[in-house]
Steps between C-alpha positions, in 0.01 A plus 500: 500500500702240692321191632520611868359840421222346299423259780490780767303732275242236424484385859451855620221561255331169591522571874363844441217383280405211727488730810288756317266229377455366841464855658236629253336179374511213751527678839182707467312182391648265756504721815203694608583800718255708698455859397610637844776334698587654838870408469636507147764235572223258589332531171510166313640667188753731666806274525437311178492843320823608670672175387366505149596868445846410632533210272386700202742779591790260539408321175498834315833595665647171391389545139635860491831397655544216256429741210765756630747228583462383132579839378814530719617145444724503191740211587588341167665196683163385640297280271116509493515120547697508828191424706163345446213742438305369804608307798340311789476821708291661221270203484452522880389862475252404228373207698474715816292753307271230371460358849396838629240527225369156585491606868285800416264282293459248790423769756117505440433126488750386759547800735840624606641231725512194265639692192736688736650180631531359147659823365757519778578133469547533122718801529726335751525179295562700186799664665636192695339169390683289745336685799150391428441327839594826685306708243181318588546575872606859436211563264237375731630670813562842322152511339337389829685777691400761240138383511484526875653849489259624248195330647560562869738796532420712202134393503493469124270231359706245312315288235561137567303327218451132579667539843210735611316208655804396704585848643 
């Protein structure tokens, strides 16, 4: 199997496994959902489940596509050593997955707002490190707007953790 195919195959399997781990292991533990929700889209687990199922599906698709591309790729001119097995983009995907797991673990003790700001800030800086001053502003404003929407428009209680005494 060529290096690019191995990388894509392993990355697809990793993304699929991580999404399934979060979906079936961490999400039910970290997010408590009421038994009856009047609007399914307002359930605290609805959108995370949609996203995690999508990530698992795309990860499986990437692994399957890499496997079939390997079967069809019979170019003798290409060397297996033409490219490194893992690059910076692969490392970013793995770090992003780790940040999401850390975010889920911090939901209970710190609420949603503080870990949300930290996660968004880390994701922006992970993608574009030179934009960290803008990333702070964007993270705080975006999470504050989301908090206000869910708290005052959707009327969904949002756990605040240590900020509970402030708001």
